[in-house]
VEXDREN-2710 file (C-alpha; in Angstrom, 1 decimal):
% VEXDREN-2710
k/r/px/py/pz
1/MET/7.6/-6.1/41.1
2/THR/6.0/-2.8/42.2
3/GLU/9.6/-1.2/42.8
4/ILE/10.2/-2.2/39.0
5/PHE/6.5/-0.8/37.7
6/ALA/7.3/2.2/39.6
7/LYS/10.7/3.2/37.8
8/ALA/9.0/2.6/34.6
9/LYS/6.7/5.0/35.3
10/ASN/9.4/7.7/36.6
11/ALA/10.8/6.8/33.6
12/SER/8.0/7.1/31.6
13/TYR/8.0/10.9/33.1
14/SER/11.1/12.2/31.2
15/PHE/11.2/9.9/28.1
16/MET/8.0/11.3/26.9
17/GLY/9.5/14.5/26.5
18/GLU/12.8/12.9/24.1
19/THR/13.7/14.3/21.0
20/THR/13.3/12.6/17.8
21/ALA/17.1/12.5/17.0
22/LYS/17.3/10.8/20.7
23/LYS/15.3/8.0/19.7
24/ASN/16.3/7.5/16.6
25/ALA/19.8/7.7/17.9
26/ILE/18.7/4.5/20.3
27/LEU/17.1/2.7/17.4
28/GLU/20.5/2.9/15.1
29/LYS/22.2/1.5/18.0
30/ILE/19.8/-1.1/18.6
31/VAL/20.8/-2.2/15.2
32/HIS/24.6/-1.9/15.1
33/PHE/24.2/-4.1/18.2
34/LEU/21.9/-6.7/16.3
35/ASP/24.4/-7.0/14.0
36/GLU/27.5/-6.9/16.0
37/LYS/26.1/-9.9/18.1
38/ARG/24.3/-12.3/16.1
39/ASP/26.2/-15.2/17.3
40/TYR/25.5/-14.1/20.9
41/ILE/21.9/-14.3/19.9
42/VAL/21.5/-17.5/18.0
43/SER/23.8/-19.1/21.1
44/GLU/21.0/-18.0/23.3
45/ASN/18.5/-18.8/21.0
46/LYS/19.7/-22.6/20.8
47/LYS/19.1/-23.1/24.2
48/ASP/15.4/-22.2/24.0
49/LEU/15.2/-24.7/21.2
50/GLU/16.8/-27.3/22.2
51/ASN/14.8/-26.5/25.9
52/GLY/11.6/-26.9/23.1
53/VAL/12.6/-29.8/22.0
54/LYS/12.8/-31.2/24.8
55/ASN/9.7/-30.4/25.9
56/GLY/7.7/-31.1/23.2
57/LEU/7.0/-28.0/21.9
58/SER/5.4/-28.4/18.2
59/ASP/6.8/-27.6/15.1
60/ALA/4.8/-24.5/14.6
61/LEU/5.8/-22.9/18.4
62/ILE/9.7/-24.0/17.7
63/ASP/9.5/-21.8/14.1
64/ARG/8.0/-19.3/15.6
65/LEU/10.8/-19.5/18.3
66/LYS/14.0/-20.1/16.2
67/LEU/16.1/-16.8/15.3
68/ASP/18.9/-17.1/12.5
69/ASP/20.9/-14.8/10.4
70/LYS/17.4/-14.4/8.1
71/ARG/15.4/-13.0/10.7
72/ILE/17.8/-11.0/12.5
73/ASP/18.0/-9.5/9.4
74/SER/14.6/-8.9/9.6
75/MET/14.3/-6.9/13.0
76/ILE/17.3/-4.7/11.2
77/SER/15.4/-3.9/8.6
78/GLY/12.2/-3.6/10.4
79/VAL/14.4/-1.1/12.9
80/LYS/15.4/0.9/10.2
81/GLU/12.1/1.4/9.0
82/ILE/10.6/2.5/12.3
83/ILE/13.8/4.8/12.7
84/ALA/12.6/6.5/8.8
85/GLN/9.5/7.1/9.6
86/ASP/7.6/10.1/11.1
87/ASP/7.8/10.8/14.7
88/PRO/4.1/10.1/15.6
89/VAL/4.5/12.7/19.1
90/GLY/3.7/16.4/19.0
91/SER/2.4/16.1/15.7
92/ILE/-1.0/18.0/15.5
93/VAL/-4.6/16.6/14.8
94/SER/-6.4/19.6/14.5
95/GLY/-6.0/23.5/16.1
96/TYR/-8.1/25.8/16.7
97/ARG/-9.2/29.5/18.0
98/ARG/-12.0/30.2/19.9
99/PRO/-14.5/33.2/19.6
100/ASN/-13.2/34.3/23.3
101/GLY/-9.8/34.2/22.0
102/LEU/-7.9/30.6/23.1
103/ASN/-6.1/28.8/20.8
104/ILE/-6.9/24.8/21.4
105/TYR/-4.8/22.5/19.2
106/LYS/-5.0/18.8/20.0
107/VAL/-1.7/16.7/19.3
108/ARG/-0.2/13.3/20.1
109/VAL/1.4/12.1/22.8
110/PRO/2.9/9.1/24.3
111/ILE/0.9/6.8/26.0
112/GLY/3.3/6.0/29.2
113/VAL/4.1/2.6/30.1
114/VAL/3.0/0.2/27.6
115/GLY/3.2/-3.4/29.0
116/ILE/3.9/-6.3/26.5
117/ILE/3.1/-10.0/27.4
118/TYR/4.1/-12.4/24.4
119/GLU/4.4/-16.1/24.0
120/SER/7.1/-17.6/22.0
121/ARG/8.2/-15.2/19.1
122/PRO/11.5/-13.7/21.0
123/ASN/11.1/-11.1/17.6
124/VAL/8.8/-9.5/19.2
125/THR/11.5/-8.4/22.1
126/ILE/12.7/-6.1/19.1
127/ASP/9.8/-5.0/17.7
128/ALA/8.2/-4.1/20.7
129/ALA/11.0/-2.0/22.3
130/ALA/11.7/-0.2/18.9
131/LEU/8.1/1.0/18.4
132/CYS/7.7/2.2/22.1
133/ILE/10.9/4.3/21.7
134/LYS/10.1/5.6/18.5
135/SER/6.5/6.8/20.1
136/GLY/8.5/8.0/23.2
137/ASN/7.0/5.2/25.7
138/VAL/8.4/3.2/28.7
139/CYS/7.8/-0.4/27.7
140/ILE/7.5/-3.9/30.4
141/LEU/8.6/-7.0/28.0
142/ARG/7.1/-10.3/29.9
143/GLY/7.8/-12.9/27.1
144/GLY/6.9/-16.9/27.5
145/LYS/9.3/-19.5/29.0
146/GLU/10.0/-20.9/26.3
147/ALA/12.3/-17.9/24.8
148/ILE/13.4/-16.8/27.9
149/ASN/17.2/-16.8/27.1
150/SER/16.7/-15.2/23.4
151/ASN/14.2/-12.2/25.0
152/LEU/17.0/-11.8/28.0
153/ALA/19.9/-11.1/25.1
154/LEU/17.3/-9.1/22.9
155/GLY/16.7/-7.3/26.3
156/ASN/20.8/-7.1/26.9
157/ILE/21.2/-5.2/23.4
158/ILE/18.6/-3.2/24.2
159/LYS/19.6/-2.0/27.5
160/GLU/23.0/-1.8/25.5
161/ALA/21.8/0.8/23.4
162/LEU/20.1/3.3/25.8
163/LEU/22.8/3.6/28.2
164/SER/25.6/4.1/25.0
165/GLU/23.2/7.2/24.8
166/LYS/22.9/8.4/28.3
167/ILE/19.3/7.1/28.6
168/GLN/18.3/5.0/31.8
169/GLU/17.8/1.6/31.1
170/ASN/14.3/1.4/33.0
171/VAL/12.9/2.7/29.5
172/CYS/12.9/-1.1/28.8
173/ILE/12.2/-3.9/31.0
174/VAL/12.8/-7.0/29.9
175/LEU/11.3/-9.3/33.2
176/ASN/13.8/-11.6/33.8
177/ASP/11.1/-14.3/35.1
178/PRO/8.6/-15.7/33.5
179/ASP/6.4/-17.2/36.2
180/ARG/2.8/-16.5/35.9
181/VAL/2.4/-14.6/39.2
182/LEU/4.4/-11.6/37.9
183/MET/2.0/-11.8/34.5
184/GLU/-1.0/-11.5/37.5
185/LYS/0.9/-8.7/38.8
186/MET/1.5/-7.1/36.2
187/LEU/-2.8/-7.0/35.3
188/LYS/-3.1/-5.3/38.4
189/ALA/-0.9/-2.5/38.5
190/LYS/-3.1/0.0/37.3
191/GLN/-0.8/2.7/39.1
192/TYR/2.1/2.4/37.0
193/ILE/1.1/0.9/33.5
194/ASP/-1.2/2.5/31.2
195/ILE/-1.7/-0.6/28.0
196/ILE/-1.5/-3.7/28.4
197/VAL/-1.1/-5.7/24.8
198/PRO/-1.2/-9.9/24.7
199/ARG/0.4/-11.6/22.1
200/GLY/-0.2/-15.1/21.9
201/GLY/-2.5/-18.0/22.2
202/GLU/-6.5/-17.7/22.9
203/GLY/-5.8/-19.0/26.6
204/LEU/-3.3/-16.3/27.1
205/ILE/-5.6/-13.9/25.6
206/LYS/-8.6/-14.9/27.4
207/TYR/-6.7/-14.6/30.6
208/CYS/-5.5/-11.4/30.3
209/THR/-8.9/-9.8/29.2
210/GLU/-10.6/-11.6/32.5
211/ASN/-8.2/-10.3/35.3
212/SER/-6.8/-7.3/33.5
213/LEU/-7.6/-3.6/35.8
214/ILE/-5.5/-2.1/32.9
215/PRO/-7.1/-1.1/29.2
216/LEU/-6.3/-4.1/26.8
217/VAL/-5.1/-4.1/23.4
218/LYS/-5.3/-7.3/21.6
219/HIS/-6.6/-9.8/19.1
220/ASP/-8.7/-13.2/20.4
221/LYS/-7.7/-14.9/17.9
222/GLY/-6.3/-15.4/13.3
223/LEU/-9.4/-17.3/12.6
224/CYS/-9.1/-16.0/8.3
225/HIS/-10.9/-17.1/5.5
226/VAL/-10.4/-17.0/2.0
227/TYR/-13.2/-16.9/-0.4
228/ILE/-13.2/-17.4/-4.0
229/ASP/-15.7/-16.2/-5.8
230/GLU/-17.6/-17.4/-9.6
231/PHE/-16.0/-14.3/-11.3
232/ALA/-12.4/-14.9/-10.1
233/ASP/-9.3/-15.3/-11.9
234/ILE/-9.0/-19.1/-11.2
235/LYS/-5.3/-19.4/-11.4
236/LYS/-5.1/-16.3/-9.0
237/GLY/-7.7/-18.4/-6.7
238/ILE/-5.5/-21.2/-6.7
239/ASP/-1.9/-19.7/-5.8
240/ILE/-4.3/-17.0/-2.8
241/ALA/-5.5/-19.7/-1.4
242/TYR/-2.3/-21.9/-1.4
243/ASN/-0.1/-19.5/0.0
244/ALA/-2.3/-18.3/2.8
245/LYS/-2.6/-21.4/4.1
246/VAL/0.9/-22.9/3.4
247/GLN/3.5/-20.6/3.1
248/ARG/3.4/-20.4/7.3
249/PRO/0.6/-22.0/8.8
250/GLY/1.4/-21.3/12.7
251/VAL/0.9/-17.9/12.0
252/CYS/-2.4/-15.5/12.8
253/ASN/-2.8/-14.2/9.7
254/ALA/-3.1/-17.7/7.5
255/ILE/-6.5/-19.2/7.0
256/GLU/-8.2/-21.6/8.5
257/THR/-11.5/-21.8/5.8
258/LEU/-11.6/-21.3/2.2
259/LEU/-15.1/-20.5/1.0
260/VAL/-15.6/-21.6/-2.9
261/HIS/-18.2/-20.7/-4.8
262/LYS/-20.5/-23.4/-6.5
263/ASN/-20.1/-22.3/-9.7
264/VAL/-16.5/-23.0/-9.8
265/TYR/-15.9/-25.2/-7.3
266/ARG/-14.8/-27.8/-9.3
267/ASN/-12.6/-25.5/-11.5
268/VAL/-10.9/-24.9/-8.6
269/LEU/-10.7/-27.9/-5.8
270/ASP/-9.6/-30.2/-8.6
271/THR/-6.3/-29.1/-8.8
272/LEU/-5.9/-27.4/-5.2
273/ILE/-7.0/-30.1/-3.2
274/GLU/-4.1/-32.3/-4.5
275/LYS/-1.2/-29.4/-4.1
276/TYR/-2.8/-28.8/-0.7
277/LYS/-2.3/-32.5/0.0
278/SER/1.3/-32.7/-1.2
279/ALA/2.2/-29.9/1.2
280/GLY/0.4/-32.5/3.9
281/VAL/-2.6/-30.3/4.6
282/GLU/-5.1/-32.0/6.6
283/ILE/-8.8/-31.2/4.7
284/VAL/-11.7/-31.5/6.6
285/GLY/-15.4/-30.0/4.2
286/CYS/-18.7/-29.1/3.9
287/ASP/-21.0/-32.2/2.6
288/VAL/-20.2/-31.3/-1.1
289/VAL/-16.5/-31.0/-0.7
290/SER/-16.6/-34.6/1.5
291/LYS/-18.7/-36.8/-1.1
292/THR/-16.4/-34.8/-4.1
293/TYR/-13.1/-35.2/-2.7
294/ASN/-13.2/-38.0/-0.1
295/THR/-12.4/-35.9/3.0
296/LYS/-13.9/-36.0/6.6
297/LEU/-16.9/-33.8/7.1
298/ALA/-16.2/-31.0/8.8
299/THR/-17.6/-29.7/12.4
300/GLU/-19.6/-27.0/13.7
301/GLU/-16.5/-27.3/15.3
302/ASP/-13.9/-26.9/12.7
303/TRP/-15.4/-23.9/11.5
304/GLN/-14.5/-22.0/14.6
305/THR/-11.1/-23.0/15.0
306/GLU/-7.8/-21.2/14.8
307/TYR/-5.5/-24.3/13.3
308/LEU/-1.8/-22.6/13.6
309/ALA/-1.3/-25.9/11.3
310/LEU/-1.6/-27.4/8.1
311/LYS/-5.3/-28.2/8.0
312/ILE/-8.0/-26.0/6.7
313/SER/-11.6/-26.4/6.6
314/ILE/-13.4/-26.1/3.0
315/LYS/-17.2/-24.7/2.1
316/VAL/-18.8/-24.4/-1.2
317/VAL/-21.5/-21.7/-0.9
318/ASP/-24.0/-20.1/-2.9
319/SER/-23.1/-16.4/-3.5
320/VAL/-20.9/-13.8/-2.3
321/LYS/-23.5/-12.7/0.1
322/SER/-23.8/-16.5/1.5
323/ALA/-19.6/-15.9/1.8
324/ILE/-20.2/-12.9/4.0
325/GLU/-22.4/-14.5/5.8
326/HIS/-20.0/-17.7/6.8
327/ILE/-17.6/-15.0/7.4
328/ASN/-19.1/-12.8/10.4
329/LYS/-20.6/-15.5/12.1
330/TYR/-17.7/-17.5/12.2
331/GLY/-14.5/-15.1/11.7
332/SER/-12.5/-13.5/14.3
333/GLY/-12.2/-9.8/12.8
334/HIS/-8.5/-10.5/11.6
335/SER/-7.8/-10.5/7.9
336/GLU/-10.7/-12.1/5.2
337/ALA/-10.1/-12.0/1.4
338/ILE/-12.0/-12.4/-1.7
339/VAL/-10.6/-13.4/-5.0
340/THR/-12.8/-12.0/-8.1
341/GLU/-12.6/-9.6/-10.5
342/ASN/-16.0/-8.6/-10.4
343/TYR/-16.0/-5.1/-9.0
344/SER/-19.4/-5.1/-7.4
345/ASN/-18.4/-8.3/-5.4
346/ALA/-15.1/-6.9/-4.4
347/GLN/-16.8/-3.7/-3.0
348/GLU/-20.0/-5.8/-1.2
349/PHE/-17.3/-7.7/0.3
350/LEU/-15.0/-5.1/1.4
351/ASN/-17.9/-2.9/2.8
352/LYS/-19.7/-5.9/4.5
353/VAL/-16.9/-8.0/5.9
354/ASP/-16.3/-7.1/9.7
355/ALA/-12.7/-7.4/9.7
356/ALA/-9.7/-5.3/10.5
357/ALA/-7.8/-5.9/7.3
358/VAL/-9.9/-7.0/4.3
359/TYR/-8.4/-8.0/1.1
360/VAL/-9.6/-8.8/-2.8
361/ASN/-7.2/-10.7/-5.0
362/ALA/-4.2/-10.8/-2.2
363/SER/-3.2/-13.5/0.2
364/THR/-4.3/-12.4/3.6
365/ARG/-0.7/-13.1/4.7
366/PHE/0.2/-9.7/4.3
367/THR/-1.7/-8.6/7.7
368/ASP/1.7/-7.9/9.1
369/GLY/3.1/-4.5/11.0
370/ALA/6.7/-4.6/8.5
371/GLU/4.4/-5.6/5.3
372/PHE/1.8/-2.7/5.7
373/GLY/5.2/-0.1/6.1
374/LEU/5.1/0.2/9.7
375/GLY/8.6/-1.5/10.3
376/ALA/6.9/-4.0/13.2
377/GLU/3.9/-4.1/14.7
378/ILE/2.9/-4.5/18.7
379/GLY/0.4/-6.7/17.9
380/ILE/-2.3/-7.0/15.1
381/SER/-6.2/-5.8/17.2
382/THR/-9.3/-7.6/16.1
383/GLN/-11.1/-5.0/18.5
384/LYS/-12.6/-1.6/17.5
385/LEU/-10.9/0.9/20.0
386/HIS/-8.5/2.2/20.1
387/CYS/-7.0/0.8/17.3
388/ARG/-7.8/-2.1/14.8
389/GLY/-5.3/-4.0/12.6
390/PRO/-1.2/-3.8/12.9
391/MET/-0.4/-1.6/15.9
392/GLY/2.6/0.8/15.2
393/ALA/4.0/3.5/16.4
394/PHE/1.5/6.2/15.1
395/ASP/-1.0/3.8/17.8
396/LEU/1.1/3.5/20.5
397/THR/0.0/7.4/21.2
398/THR/-2.8/9.0/22.6
399/THR/-3.9/13.0/22.4
400/LYS/-4.3/15.7/25.1
401/TYR/-5.1/19.1/24.4
402/LEU/-2.6/22.3/24.3
403/ILE/-4.9/25.2/25.2
404/TYR/-2.9/29.2/24.5
405/GLY/-4.8/31.8/26.4
406/ASN/-4.1/35.8/27.3
407/GLY/-5.7/35.8/30.9
408/GLN/-9.4/34.5/29.7
409/VAL/-11.8/33.5/32.9
410/ARG/-15.0/31.4/32.3
411/ASN/-18.3/33.7/33.0
END
């Protein structure tokens, strides 16, 4: 593994200076091969799906694992968006002249070697590689065992694209062994890897946080909320709360808790609970919800749980202030939404909720690199340094100072 990591580090020194035209040409080839090799991708993915069923993976994990024409189209669309973006590398953050004549420029540069550790979503292989290539970074990709065939197939496509443009294949390394021991070695390889991005469940994030010697960009979990205010358009509230839970429940930007103001909870829940039940959603609620709608009583653990399934906790609150307090206590800093037509309440929610993405009158399901116009994301960061929210090519750069002098020496 040390030899592999060293190859990646050496590749980064040359690739960080690659031109925008060359990087975009590699991405164009990835688009071409994704389209050309659809049958190959789907057949390799089928092996993973069959193994997943045999091993008893949940429906949510099988959904994350699946690659079909629609998802291949989505990967292609994401790479095309990344191609169309401005290259962040070389952009000048600031520039100024000192009294002694030194000209100082702060510019954006690649981070270097990015290690990505992820679980059951093989599309991350393409998303991560494309963003790293655009930003001039080398990447080491370690996917989960449940997606090994899919990841290796996509890795072969990336390798073919690199070689076709006469770029060494070590610019993107897809590890062919998902052994946890290799993950441990990645987390300790601080001489070679500059940053680690873990994408997966709470257990993976916790393990990486506790064992990494390398700086991490992570999100702990996606415990998201929608709050329907007393001044909400009720139809908007019902539609948003339904979409945010049901449209794709196994992802991090789906909601786990619904908060409803006490003055409108009957107007909302009389309709919404029936819609949830028709969609197979299991409901737990506070005292008011439990007694009114004969649901199970929510426990303290429920308010803290990222279900990633068709289950939701519902609470009736007294005010926007109470909603904010609940979210800041139990939320994971991912995505939060208020439904309201009241400007003051909307602004209070936007200003006081501590999260990476805060919405007014829209579903939390939009917290996604592609939906934000980034093409894709390397991950969704819920921390505050060095980036927050969906992490695109720009966030895979750091800065350095370039200083131009004319013989100046310090007294």
